[in-house]
C-alpha positions in Angstrom: 28.3 209.4 343.8 27.0 212.8 345.0 28.1 215.9 343.2 28.7 219.1 345.2 29.4 222.6 344.0 32.5 223.6 345.9 34.2 226.9 345.3 32.4 227.2 342.0 33.3 223.8 340.7 31.1 220.7 340.5 32.9 217.9 342.2 31.9 214.3 342.6 32.3 213.1 346.1 32.9 209.4 346.7 31.1 209.3 350.1 27.8 208.3 351.6 25.1 211.1 351.6 25.2 211.2 355.4 28.9 212.0 355.5 29.5 215.5 357.0 30.7 218.1 354.6 33.8 218.5 356.7 35.0 214.9 356.1 34.0 215.0 352.4 36.2 218.1 352.0 39.1 216.9 354.1 39.2 213.2 353.6 37.7 212.7 350.1 38.8 215.9 348.3 42.0 216.7 350.2 40.9 220.3 351.1 42.3 220.7 354.5 41.7 224.4 355.1 38.5 223.7 356.9 39.4 222.4 360.3 38.0 219.8 362.7 37.5 221.2 366.2 34.8 219.6 368.3 32.6 217.6 365.9 29.5 219.0 367.6 29.1 222.4 365.9 30.2 224.2 369.1 33.5 225.7 368.2 33.2 227.0 364.7 36.5 225.8 363.3 34.7 223.9 360.6 32.7 226.8 359.3 32.0 227.0 355.5 29.4 228.9 353.6 26.5 227.0 352.1 24.7 229.4 349.8 26.4 232.2 351.6 25.3 231.1 355.1 27.9 230.3 357.7 27.4 226.6 358.3 29.1 224.1 360.6 30.4 221.5 358.3 31.1 218.9 361.0 27.4 218.2 361.5 26.0 219.1 358.1 25.6 216.0 355.8 26.6 216.4 352.2 23.0 215.6 351.3 22.0 218.9 352.8 24.3 220.7 350.4 23.0 219.1 347.2 22.1 221.7 344.6 23.8 224.5 346.8 27.0 226.3 346.6 29.7 225.5 349.2 32.5 228.0 349.7 35.5 227.1 351.8 38.5 229.1 353.1 40.4 228.1 350.1 38.2 230.3 347.9 36.9 233.0 350.3 39.5 235.6 349.0 38.1 235.3 345.5 35.3 237.5 346.7 35.9 241.2 347.6 34.4 240.7 351.1 36.4 237.6 351.9 39.5 239.3 350.6 38.8 242.4 352.8 38.4 240.2 355.8 41.6 238.3 355.2 43.5 241.5 354.6 42.1 242.9 357.9 43.1 239.8 359.7 46.7 240.3 358.7 46.7 244.0 359.3 45.3 243.5 362.8 47.5 240.6 363.6 44.5 238.5 364.6 46.1 235.1 364.3 48.1 233.5 367.1 48.0 229.7 366.9 45.7 230.0 363.8 43.7 226.8 364.3 40.3 228.5 364.5 41.0 231.2 362.0 39.6 229.7 358.9 36.2 229.3 360.7 36.5 232.8 362.1 37.2 234.3 358.7 34.3 232.4 357.2 31.9 233.6 359.9 33.1 237.2 359.6 32.8 237.1 355.8 29.2 235.8 356.1 28.4 238.6 358.6 29.8 241.4 356.3 27.9 240.1 353.3 24.6 240.6 355.2 25.5 243.6 357.4 27.8 246.2 355.9 28.2 248.2 359.1 28.0 245.8 362.1 28.0 247.1 365.6 30.0 245.4 368.3 26.9 243.6 369.4 26.3 242.4 365.8 29.8 241.1 365.6 29.6 239.4 369.0 26.4 237.7 368.0 27.7 236.6 364.6 31.0 235.4 366.0 29.6 233.8 369.2 29.8 230.3 367.8 33.5 230.6 367.0 35.8 229.8 369.9 39.4 231.0 370.0 41.7 229.3 372.5 44.2 232.2 372.3 41.5 234.8 373.1 42.0 237.1 370.1 38.4 238.2 370.3 39.2 242.0 370.6 41.4 241.7 367.5 38.7 239.8 365.6 36.3 242.6 366.4 38.7 245.3 365.3 39.5 243.4 362.1 35.8 243.0 361.2 35.3 246.8 361.7 38.3 247.5 359.6 37.1 245.1 356.8 33.7 246.8 356.9 35.3 250.2 356.6 37.5 249.1 353.7 34.4 248.0 351.8 32.4 251.2 352.4 
């Protein structure tokens, strides 16, 4: 059985090494915060961090995460950047239906960990792979700017 480090804990995953991280999280470990959207890494709903990098878990096999640290939406707020992003999401009323939001928050957090003062173009580039059916893109951008300001 493969062992994965998820949210700082080593967990044995009873799944084949080719199983996508998404399904190991949701089906094997019961961690349902990471969402299934398209299954083709096009929508961003399944975004997690693998060693701090925003990664589409629907197409990334668990074998690719061996020896790496996976962070999911369940633990993103244990980090000051993730907490700042979540707080900004609430303050800017980003969420409508909410389905894409765990992936949006994970992508925004990864951006702010590498770019403390992103421009609109930086935000648009980092968030381009995250689709929101409700069209809250302007509020996403505002929330990311607010999170960045709160961390300065």
